[in-house]
C-alpha positions in Angstrom: -64.9 100.6 -46.3 -61.3 101.1 -47.4 -58.2 99.6 -45.8 -57.5 102.9 -44.2 -61.0 103.3 -42.8 -60.8 99.7 -41.5 -57.4 100.4 -39.6 -58.8 103.5 -38.2 -62.0 101.7 -36.8 -59.9 99.0 -35.3 -57.7 101.6 -33.5 -60.7 103.9 -32.5 -63.0 101.0 -31.3 -60.2 99.3 -29.2 -61.3 95.9 -30.2 -60.1 93.1 -27.9 -59.2 89.9 -30.0 -57.3 88.2 -27.3 -54.8 86.1 -29.0 -55.7 87.0 -32.5 -54.1 89.7 -34.5 -55.2 91.4 -37.7 -52.9 91.3 -40.8 -53.4 93.3 -43.9 -51.4 93.5 -47.1 -49.8 90.1 -46.6 -50.5 86.3 -46.2 -48.9 84.7 -43.2 -49.2 81.2 -41.5 -48.6 82.6 -38.1 -51.1 81.3 -35.6 -54.4 83.1 -34.7 -54.5 85.7 -37.6 -57.5 87.4 -39.4 -56.1 89.0 -42.5 -56.8 90.4 -45.9 -54.3 90.9 -48.8 -54.4 91.6 -52.5 -53.1 89.2 -55.0 -53.7 89.5 -58.8 -56.4 92.2 -58.4 -58.3 90.0 -56.0 -58.8 90.8 -52.3 -58.4 87.5 -50.2 -59.9 87.3 -46.7 -58.2 84.5 -44.7 -57.9 83.2 -41.1 -55.2 81.0 -39.4 -55.5 78.7 -36.5 -53.1 77.6 -34.0 -51.3 75.0 -36.1 -53.0 74.5 -39.4 -51.7 77.3 -41.6 -54.2 79.5 -43.3 -57.4 79.1 -45.2 -59.2 81.5 -47.6 -62.5 82.5 -46.3 -63.5 84.7 -49.3 -62.1 86.3 -52.5 -63.5 89.5 -53.8 -62.7 92.2 -56.4 -63.6 95.3 -54.4 -61.5 96.6 -51.6 -64.5 98.0 -49.8 -66.2 94.8 -49.6 -63.2 92.7 -48.6 -62.5 95.2 -45.6 -66.3 95.1 -44.7 -66.2 91.4 -44.5 -62.9 91.5 -42.5 -64.5 94.0 -40.1 -67.5 91.5 -39.6 -65.1 88.7 -38.8 -63.2 90.8 -36.4 -66.4 91.8 -34.7 -67.5 88.1 -34.5 -64.2 87.1 -33.0 -64.6 89.9 -30.5 -68.0 88.8 -29.4 -66.9 85.2 -29.3 -64.0 86.3 -26.9 -66.4 88.3 -24.7 -68.8 85.4 -24.3 -65.9 82.8 -23.7 -64.4 84.9 -21.0 -67.6 85.4 -19.1 
């Protein structure tokens, strides 16, 4: 999916990520981020933890693949949070 489609899905599905936020178009070391940004024609999917900065999960050349992967990460995080809060 494209970045625009990804953002629409996040909004329409009302995904609960608790303390996590989603950042697209930039890299940040803020805590609890799932993100994706483009650098030198490569899309980088990343995550940050509470204190350890960021780490790159994957690098792909295609926007659709990048946002499909980010969406899967978001859904996994949402599932984890639902199970954690039971």
